[in-house]
C-alpha positions as YAML, in Angstrom:
chain: A
units: angstrom
residues:
- id: 1
  name: MET
  ca: [0.00, 0.00, 0.00]
- id: 2
  name: ASN
  ca: [1.24, 3.42, -0.75]
- id: 3
  name: THR
  ca: [1.76, 6.06, 1.94]
- id: 4
  name: THR
  ca: [-1.24, 8.20, 0.91]
- id: 5
  name: ILE
  ca: [-3.68, 5.31, 1.31]
- id: 6
  name: LYS
  ca: [-2.17, 4.34, 4.69]
- id: 7
  name: THR
  ca: [-2.38, 7.93, 5.91]
- id: 8
  name: THR
  ca: [-5.99, 8.25, 4.71]
- id: 9
  name: LEU
  ca: [-7.00, 4.99, 6.43]
- id: 10
  name: PHE
  ca: [-5.28, 6.09, 9.65]
- id: 11
  name: VAL
  ca: [-7.07, 9.47, 9.62]
- id: 12
  name: LEU
  ca: [-10.45, 7.85, 8.92]
- id: 13
  name: SER
  ca: [-10.05, 5.20, 11.62]
- id: 14
  name: THR
  ca: [-8.97, 7.83, 14.15]
- id: 15
  name: ALA
  ca: [-11.96, 10.03, 13.27]
- id: 16
  name: MET
  ca: [-14.34, 7.07, 13.57]
- id: 17
  name: ALA
  ca: [-12.92, 6.09, 16.96]
- id: 18
  name: GLY
  ca: [-13.22, 9.68, 18.16]
- id: 19
  name: SER
  ca: [-16.85, 9.92, 17.06]
- id: 20
  name: LEU
  ca: [-17.68, 6.65, 18.83]
- id: 21
  name: ILE
  ca: [-16.15, 7.86, 22.07]
- id: 22
  name: SER
  ca: [-17.94, 11.21, 21.97]
- id: 23
  name: THR
  ca: [-21.26, 9.53, 21.12]
- id: 24
  name: GLN
  ca: [-20.90, 7.19, 24.06]
- id: 25
  name: ALA
  ca: [-20.18, 10.06, 26.44]
- id: 26
  name: LEU
  ca: [-23.50, 11.67, 25.51]
- id: 27
  name: ALA
  ca: [-25.56, 8.48, 25.56]
- id: 28
  name: THR
  ca: [-28.10, 7.50, 28.16]
- id: 29
  name: ASP
  ca: [-29.32, 4.25, 29.64]
- id: 30
  name: ALA
  ca: [-33.12, 4.07, 29.88]
- id: 31
  name: LYS
  ca: [-35.22, 2.09, 32.30]
- id: 32
  name: THR
  ca: [-38.92, 1.77, 31.54]
- id: 33
  name: LEU
  ca: [-41.20, 0.78, 34.39]
- id: 34
  name: PRO
  ca: [-44.90, 0.00, 34.19]
- id: 35
  name: GLY
  ca: [-47.39, 1.91, 36.30]
- id: 36
  name: ALA
  ca: [-48.04, -1.42, 38.01]
- id: 37
  name: ALA
  ca: [-44.63, -1.02, 39.72]
- id: 38
  name: CYS
  ca: [-46.31, 1.64, 41.88]
- id: 39
  name: GLU
  ca: [-48.18, 0.92, 45.10]
- id: 40
  name: ALA
  ca: [-50.73, 2.75, 47.22]
- id: 41
  name: ARG
  ca: [-48.90, 5.43, 49.23]
- id: 42
  name: PHE
  ca: [-50.95, 4.58, 52.31]
- id: 43
  name: GLY
  ca: [-51.60, 0.94, 53.17]
- id: 44
  name: SER
  ca: [-55.15, 1.76, 54.24]
- id: 45
  name: GLN
  ca: [-55.91, 2.76, 50.62]
- id: 46
  name: THR
  ca: [-54.60, -0.39, 48.93]
- id: 47
  name: SER
  ca: [-58.15, -1.52, 48.12]
- id: 48
  name: ASN
  ca: [-58.69, 1.70, 46.12]
- id: 49
  name: PHE
  ca: [-56.24, 0.52, 43.43]
- id: 50
  name: ASN
  ca: [-56.10, -2.26, 40.87]
- id: 51
  name: LYS
  ca: [-53.21, -3.45, 38.74]
- id: 52
  name: THR
  ca: [-54.67, -3.82, 35.26]
- id: 53
  name: SER
  ca: [-54.02, -6.32, 32.48]
- id: 54
  name: ARG
  ca: [-52.27, -3.46, 30.64]
- id: 55
  name: ASN
  ca: [-49.73, -3.26, 33.49]
- id: 56
  name: THR
  ca: [-51.02, 0.07, 34.82]
- id: 57
  name: ILE
  ca: [-52.12, 1.07, 38.30]
- id: 58
  name: TRP
  ca: [-55.71, 2.30, 38.37]
- id: 59
  name: ASN
  ca: [-57.33, 4.48, 41.02]
- id: 60
  name: ARG
  ca: [-60.77, 2.94, 41.04]
- id: 61
  name: SER
  ca: [-62.01, 5.08, 43.91]
- id: 62
  name: GLY
  ca: [-64.15, 8.19, 43.56]
- id: 63
  name: VAL
  ca: [-61.48, 10.47, 45.08]
- id: 64
  name: ARG
  ca: [-57.85, 11.45, 44.39]
- id: 65
  name: ARG
  ca: [-55.30, 9.00, 45.81]
- id: 66
  name: TRP
  ca: [-51.49, 8.92, 46.09]
- id: 67
  name: VAL
  ca: [-49.28, 6.16, 44.70]
- id: 68
  name: SER
  ca: [-45.58, 5.69, 45.41]
- id: 69
  name: CYS
  ca: [-43.32, 4.51, 42.60]
- id: 70
  name: PRO
  ca: [-39.72, 3.27, 42.76]
- id: 71
  name: ILE
  ca: [-37.06, 4.96, 40.67]
- id: 72
  name: LEU
  ca: [-34.32, 2.51, 39.77]
- id: 73
  name: ARG
  ca: [-30.85, 3.70, 38.93]
- id: 74
  name: ASP
  ca: [-27.41, 2.20, 38.48]
- id: 75
  name: ARG
  ca: [-25.31, 5.29, 39.19]
- id: 76
  name: THR
  ca: [-25.61, 5.94, 42.91]
- id: 77
  name: ILE
  ca: [-22.23, 7.64, 43.41]
- id: 78
  name: ASN
  ca: [-23.05, 10.62, 41.19]
- id: 79
  name: ALA
  ca: [-24.63, 13.82, 42.43]
- id: 80
  name: ASP
  ca: [-25.53, 15.24, 39.02]
- id: 81
  name: GLY
  ca: [-28.95, 13.63, 38.74]
- id: 82
  name: PHE
  ca: [-30.13, 12.16, 35.47]
- id: 83
  name: PRO
  ca: [-30.86, 13.73, 32.06]
- id: 84
  name: ASP
  ca: [-34.61, 13.25, 32.01]
- id: 85
  name: MET
  ca: [-37.64, 11.27, 33.04]
- id: 86
  name: ARG
  ca: [-41.00, 10.82, 31.30]
- id: 87
  name: VAL
  ca: [-44.27, 9.87, 32.97]
- id: 88
  name: TYR
  ca: [-47.39, 8.71, 31.13]
- id: 89
  name: ALA
  ca: [-50.82, 8.90, 32.79]
- id: 90
  name: SER
  ca: [-54.40, 8.72, 31.56]
- id: 91
  name: ASN
  ca: [-55.64, 11.98, 33.07]
- id: 92
  name: PRO
  ca: [-54.24, 15.52, 32.51]
- id: 93
  name: ASN
  ca: [-54.94, 16.32, 36.19]
- id: 94
  name: THR
  ca: [-52.38, 13.78, 37.42]
- id: 95
  name: ILE
  ca: [-49.66, 15.30, 39.61]
- id: 96
  name: CYS
  ca: [-46.28, 13.60, 40.03]
- id: 97
  name: ARG
  ca: [-43.35, 14.56, 42.23]
- id: 98
  name: ILE
  ca: [-39.80, 13.21, 42.21]
- id: 99
  name: TYR
  ca: [-38.15, 13.11, 45.62]
- id: 100
  name: SER
  ca: [-34.53, 12.50, 46.44]
- id: 101
  name: ARG
  ca: [-33.19, 11.51, 49.80]
- id: 102
  name: SER
  ca: [-29.73, 11.18, 51.27]
- id: 103
  name: ARG
  ca: [-28.40, 7.71, 52.00]
- id: 104
  name: THR
  ca: [-29.59, 8.15, 55.61]
- id: 105
  name: GLY
  ca: [-33.12, 8.86, 54.37]
- id: 106
  name: ALA
  ca: [-33.12, 12.62, 54.99]
- id: 107
  name: PHE
  ca: [-35.17, 14.64, 52.48]
- id: 108
  name: HIS
  ca: [-32.97, 16.32, 49.86]
- id: 109
  name: ASP
  ca: [-35.04, 17.89, 47.07]
- id: 110
  name: VAL
  ca: [-38.20, 17.65, 44.94]
- id: 111
  name: GLN
  ca: [-39.45, 18.44, 41.44]
- id: 112
  name: ALA
  ca: [-43.14, 18.36, 40.45]
- id: 113
  name: ARG
  ca: [-45.21, 18.29, 37.23]
- id: 114
  name: ILE
  ca: [-48.87, 17.96, 36.26]
- id: 115
  name: GLY
  ca: [-50.44, 16.37, 33.15]
- id: 116
  name: SER
  ca: [-51.05, 13.14, 31.27]
- id: 117
  name: PHE
  ca: [-47.51, 13.38, 29.87]
- id: 118
  name: MET
  ca: [-44.91, 14.80, 32.23]
- id: 119
  name: PHE
  ca: [-41.35, 15.53, 31.15]
- id: 120
  name: PHE
  ca: [-38.80, 16.12, 33.89]
- id: 121
  name: ASN
  ca: [-35.76, 17.66, 32.17]
- id: 122
  name: GLN
  ca: [-32.29, 17.62, 33.75]
- id: 123
  name: VAL
  ca: [-33.33, 16.12, 37.04]
- id: 124
  name: ASN
  ca: [-30.59, 17.32, 39.35]
- id: 125
  name: VAL
  ca: [-32.07, 16.51, 42.71]
- id: 126
  name: SER
  ca: [-29.75, 13.63, 43.47]
- id: 127
  name: SER
  ca: [-27.76, 13.05, 46.61]
- id: 128
  name: LEU
  ca: [-24.53, 11.07, 46.68]
- id: 129
  name: ARG
  ca: [-25.47, 7.39, 47.21]
- id: 130
  name: GLY
  ca: [-29.00, 8.55, 47.93]
- id: 131
  name: SER
  ca: [-32.29, 7.31, 46.55]
- id: 132
  name: TYR
  ca: [-35.20, 8.61, 44.53]
- id: 133
  name: ASN
  ca: [-38.88, 7.89, 44.53]
- id: 134
  name: MET
  ca: [-41.86, 9.31, 42.73]
- id: 135
  name: MET
  ca: [-45.28, 9.97, 44.18]
- id: 136
  name: CYS
  ca: [-48.28, 10.65, 41.98]
- id: 137
  name: LEU
  ca: [-51.72, 11.91, 42.89]
- id: 138
  name: LEU
  ca: [-54.15, 10.07, 40.63]
- id: 139
  name: PRO
  ca: [-57.62, 11.52, 39.99]
- id: 140
  name: PRO
  ca: [-60.68, 9.24, 40.28]
- id: 141
  name: ASN
  ca: [-60.47, 6.52, 37.60]
- id: 142
  name: GLY
  ca: [-56.96, 7.73, 36.72]
- id: 143
  name: HIS
  ca: [-54.29, 5.32, 35.48]
- id: 144
  name: LEU
  ca: [-50.53, 5.67, 35.74]
- id: 145
  name: ARG
  ca: [-49.37, 3.91, 32.58]
- id: 146
  name: SER
  ca: [-45.57, 3.94, 32.66]
- id: 147
  name: TYR
  ca: [-42.48, 5.99, 33.33]
- id: 148
  name: ILE
  ca: [-39.01, 6.08, 31.81]
- id: 149
  name: ILE
  ca: [-35.84, 7.10, 33.63]
- id: 150
  name: ASN
  ca: [-32.71, 7.97, 31.64]
- id: 151
  name: GLU
  ca: [-29.28, 7.88, 33.26]
- id: 152
  name: PHE
  ca: [-25.97, 9.13, 31.98]
- id: 153
  name: VAL
  ca: [-23.58, 6.36, 30.90]
- id: 154
  name: PRO
  ca: [-21.51, 4.61, 31.97]
- id: 155
  name: THR
  ca: [-24.14, 3.23, 34.34]
- id: 156
  name: GLN
  ca: [-21.84, 0.89, 36.23]
- id: 157
  name: SER
  ca: [-19.98, 3.63, 38.12]
...
């Protein structure tokens, strides 16, 4: 092979490797959870909810009720939150709040939204090695369908 071809191949392979690395740095790891992952916030209200065949949680009562939903994440040593979270509900009057707590359980921060589609952008309420949870107030006959949590990669840190 002549020198020009070798140089061209080297430049192209270096550029491709660089673009792969930069793409990976901006990527996210998504976790989709069904509404059925949520539970009644208060044990005395468990009978007000059903888990449906569509994997949602349904407030079958005639009044608004709270559900508590786990937020799973791999990166617990970061304190920069996660890029975004999406919540899908059946009723535009649904209210959801994301809470973060320190590793000892102390309250850290909260973000709230209302609607049938809620987009939490740049969720930065995390606490080092802390935890998150989401609570949603479902209107009568309201369903929480699903929610998606995106984390920055690498997720194994």
